[in-house]
C-alpha positions, 0 to 999 in steps of 0.5 A, a space after each residue: 644774387 650778385 649784379 650782371 655789370 658792364 664796366 670799361 674805360 673808354 677814350 672821349 670819342 666813344 671807343 674802349 679799344 683801339 685799332 687791332 684791340 690795342 689798350 695802350 692808351 689807358 696809360 692816359 686815363 688818371 689814375 684811380 684814387 688809391 684803393 679805388 680798382 682794388 674794391 671794384 675787383 673784390 666784387 666781382 667772381 667772374 669776367 664774361 670776355 669775347 674770343 676777339 679781346 682774348 686773342 688780341 692779349 694773348 697776342 700783344 702780351 709783351 707789349 701791354 703793361 701791368 694796367 692793361 695785361 690783366 683784369 683790373 690790372 691784376 687786382 682781380 682773382 676769378 672764374 673768366 669766361 670766354 665765348 667763343 664758336 671754337 672752345 676747343 681752341 682755348 682747350 689748353 689754356 686752364 685760366 680760362 672757361 671757353 664757352 659756346 653758347 648764348 649771353 643768356 646761358 653764359 650769365 646762368 652759368 655765371 651767376 652759379 659760380 658768382 653767386 652773391 658776387 657780381 658779373 663783369 662784361 669786358 666786351 662791347 659786343 657781348 655786353 650788346 646781345 646782354 642788353 638785347 635779352 636785358 641782362 645788364 643790371 649796371 653800367 660803369 664807365 671810366 673817360 681817357 682823356 684821349 682821342 682813338 678815332 678807330 676802333 671797338 666802338 663801346 656799342 656799335 648796331 648796325 641802323 641804331 638802337 637807342 637804350 636809354 640810362 639812369 644816374 647811380 652815383 658818380 664817384 667822387 673819389 675818381 672825378 677827372 676820370 668822369 667815374 660814374 655808374 648807371 643802369 638801365 632805364 626801364 619802361 613801366 609796366 602799365 598801371 591797371 
C-alpha cells in the first residue's frame, strides 16, 4: 500500500494560498530541477482536496497559469477526490469524485483506488483533519521566496496543537526551494 502524503509549496511566512485562494505567487518559486515534478506526480494515484480550493480554481480558471491550473502543473493524471458537504453540486464535473464523508473514509476509498501508489492531500484543512487521526505518513514541503501576509495557513488550529516531524530526506536537486520530506514523529509504545 502506498503512503498518504501532504504536499505543498508554502510562502516563507507560512501560507499555501494567498487571500481568496490566490495562487499567482507560485511564480516566485524557484523552478524545479528537470524531471522533479514529473517524478513526484508519477507516484501519486489519488489526490484529496477540498471544496474551497476546487471552487477557487474554477473561479480563477482564466487567471491561472500552466503551473497553477492543474495538479503538478499538468504532469499528473489520476483520481481527484473533492471532500464537500454538497457533493451533488459537483455531479456535472466528471473530472472529480465528490464525497461527503470523513477523512478516514476518504482515505480508505482512495487506498482502494491507489493500490501501491501514493495518495496526496493538497488541502490545509483536510490535512489537519488527517493529522488528527494519524493518517499522514509523509509531509512534502517546498518554500517559495515570497511573503504573502495573509491567506490559507499551512496549519491553523485555534488554541494551537503541536505536531513534531522527523526529517526524512532533503531534495538536493532543488536546494533553493528548501525541498524537504518529513515523517510524523510518533510516540514509541511504552516498554514492557
